[in-house]
N, C-alpha and C positions, 0 to 999 in steps of 0.2 A: 237369597244365601249365596255366597260365594263358594264355588268348587275348585278345589286345588285338583290341577291335572297330575296324571301320573306318566304324561309322554315327556320326554326329556326336550327342552328346549333347544331350537336350533341355534346356529352361530349368529343368525342373522336377530337375534332378541338378545338384547344386552341392558344391564342394569348399572348403575353406579357403584363402582367399587370403593367403600369407607377408606380402604388402607391405600390404594393408589389416586383415588379422587377424580376418576374418569371411568367412562362405560367400558365394561367388559362383557364378553361371553362366558356362558357357564363351563366351556371348555378351558378356559384360561385359570378358572377358580377350581377345576376338577384335579389338576396335576400341578404343583409348583414345581420349583427348580430341585428341591428335596426328593419329589417323585410322589410326596402326599397330598392330598389335597389341602387348600387354605384352610385355615382352623376357623375362619369367620363364614365358610360356606352353607352351614345350615342357618346360621343368623340371615343372611342375605338372600338366599335363594328359597326359603321356607313359603314364602307368599305366591312364589311362580308355580311350583311342581313339588310332587312328594320326595323332596331331595333325601330324606332321612332313608325312606325306602330304597331309593335308588344305591345310596353306599350301602346300606345293608345288604342289598343283594351283590355288590361288586367288590366289596372290601371284606378281609376275614374280621371276624371279631376283634382280634388284637390290633388289626390295621384301624379299624373303626375307633376302638377306643383310645388309640394314640394320637389320631388325628384330631378327636372331637370332645373326648372326655377330660382329657389334661386341661386343666384351668390356667396352667402357666402361671407366672409370676406377676405380681401389680407391678405396673408401670413405675410406680415411686421406687420399689424396691430395685428394678432394673436400673434405673437412673443413678440410685445410690451407689450401687456394684460399680457402675462406670466411671463414676468420681473418684471413687476408691482406689480404682486400676490406675486412672490418670495420675493420683496423686502419687502412688507408688512408682510410675514410673519417672516422674519428676523427682522424686528422692532419690532414686538410683543413678539418674543422668542429670544433675543439675545443670542449669545453662552456665556456663562460664561468664565471669563478670567483663562487663564491656572494656575490652583494651584498646578500643579506638581503631581497631583493624577491620571492624564489621562492613557489611555492605553498605552502610549508610554514612560512612566516614568520609 
């Protein structure tokens, strides 16, 4: 039987981050540049210590919900929105026809 530790892992202990593709310590996942934990922290660290209990002790209910309960948008939806934004930018500022004076002339 595997026992999950309640002890916070030291910064010497690192796991592979699926978002970054390299090893990171829990301290990196705990606070992103937004000030909130990475949304994947519970998924990544649940097998190493009781990460849910840790965040429930250190975050308010609203902070916990904002960080981990928001499912976010599907990747396809995000990509479609980015494509639409790019198309709108291009239609607002179409490239001028090549007048022969470009950098490759």
